[in-house]
C-alpha positions in Angstrom: -1.1 -34.3 45.4 -2.2 -34.2 41.7 -1.3 -30.6 41.3 2.2 -31.0 42.7 5.2 -30.9 40.3 7.2 -34.1 40.2 10.6 -33.8 41.9 13.4 -36.3 41.6 14.2 -37.9 44.9 17.9 -37.3 44.3 17.3 -33.6 44.1 17.7 -32.5 47.7 17.0 -28.8 47.4 14.5 -26.9 45.3 16.9 -23.9 45.3 19.4 -23.7 42.4 23.1 -23.4 43.3 24.5 -20.0 42.5 27.9 -19.1 41.2 28.2 -16.1 43.4 31.6 -17.1 44.8 33.0 -18.4 41.6 34.6 -16.4 38.8 32.4 -15.4 35.9 32.8 -17.2 32.6 35.8 -15.7 30.7 34.0 -15.6 27.3 30.5 -14.6 28.0 29.5 -12.9 24.7 27.9 -14.8 21.8 28.5 -13.9 18.2 26.3 -15.3 15.4 26.3 -15.0 11.7 24.5 -16.7 8.8 26.2 -18.8 6.0 25.0 -21.0 3.2 25.1 -24.8 3.5 28.1 -24.9 1.2 30.0 -22.3 3.2 29.2 -24.2 6.5 30.6 -27.4 5.1 33.8 -25.6 3.9 34.3 -23.9 7.3 33.7 -27.1 9.2 36.3 -28.9 6.9 38.8 -26.2 7.6 38.2 -26.3 11.4 38.6 -30.1 11.3 41.9 -29.8 9.4 43.2 -27.1 11.8 42.8 -29.3 14.9 41.4 -26.4 16.9 38.1 -26.1 18.8 35.5 -24.3 16.8 35.5 -21.3 19.1 39.3 -21.0 19.0 39.3 -21.3 15.2 36.8 -18.5 14.8 38.7 -16.3 17.2 42.0 -16.9 15.5 40.5 -16.4 12.1 38.8 -13.1 13.0 41.6 -11.5 15.0 44.8 -12.6 13.3 44.2 -13.2 9.6 44.5 -10.5 6.9 41.1 -9.3 5.7 40.6 -7.7 2.3 38.5 -4.5 2.7 37.2 -2.7 -0.3 36.9 1.0 0.5 33.6 2.6 0.3 31.9 5.6 1.9 31.0 3.6 5.0 34.5 2.4 5.7 36.0 5.9 5.2 33.4 7.4 7.4 34.1 4.9 10.2 37.8 5.6 9.8 37.2 9.3 10.1 35.1 8.8 13.2 37.7 6.6 14.9 40.5 9.0 14.0 38.5 12.0 15.3 37.9 10.2 18.6 41.6 9.3 18.9 42.7 12.8 18.0 40.3 14.2 20.7 41.9 11.9 23.3 45.4 12.9 22.3 44.5 16.6 22.4 43.4 16.2 26.1 46.9 15.3 27.2 50.4 16.7 27.1 52.5 15.8 24.1 55.0 13.9 26.2 52.5 11.6 27.8 50.5 9.8 25.1 50.8 6.3 26.6 48.2 6.6 29.3 45.7 8.3 27.0 44.9 5.6 24.4 42.8 2.7 25.5 43.4 -0.8 24.1 40.4 -0.3 21.8 41.9 2.9 20.5 45.2 1.3 19.8 43.5 -1.6 17.9 41.4 0.9 15.9 44.4 3.0 15.0 46.5 -0.1 14.0 43.6 -1.3 11.8 43.2 2.0 10.1 46.9 2.4 9.5 47.0 -1.1 7.9 44.1 -0.2 5.7 45.6 3.2 4.7 49.0 1.5 4.0 47.5 -1.1 1.8 45.5 1.6 -0.1 48.7 3.7 -0.6 50.6 0.6 -1.8 47.8 -0.2 -4.4 47.7 3.3 -5.7 51.5 3.4 -5.9 51.6 0.1 -7.8 49.0 1.3 -10.3 50.9 4.5 -11.3 
């Protein structure tokens, strides 16, 4: 009896219940990043003022706010890779039927790249 693990009397079964019949959690991916204590306090203050849950605030911030990107060799290489992949996908289909070829991910990448290129062109046009 001494080597037996204590089990609550309210626990009827040693087998854990499974979620086999239930739907999987909608948001099952975790994202983490590091901040300073000051940045943490500022972020928490903004979240509190927004009235949103933390997860909703981060999702809204990351997906729907304008982000300032300073061009460097890495960003231009990434854009070239994305555009090459999209161009390959478009070459595989007929000219009239582009809609079924691009995945949602490709459309988002293309939209982001176009926004970045438009901003770059506007800045260059304003400097002249």
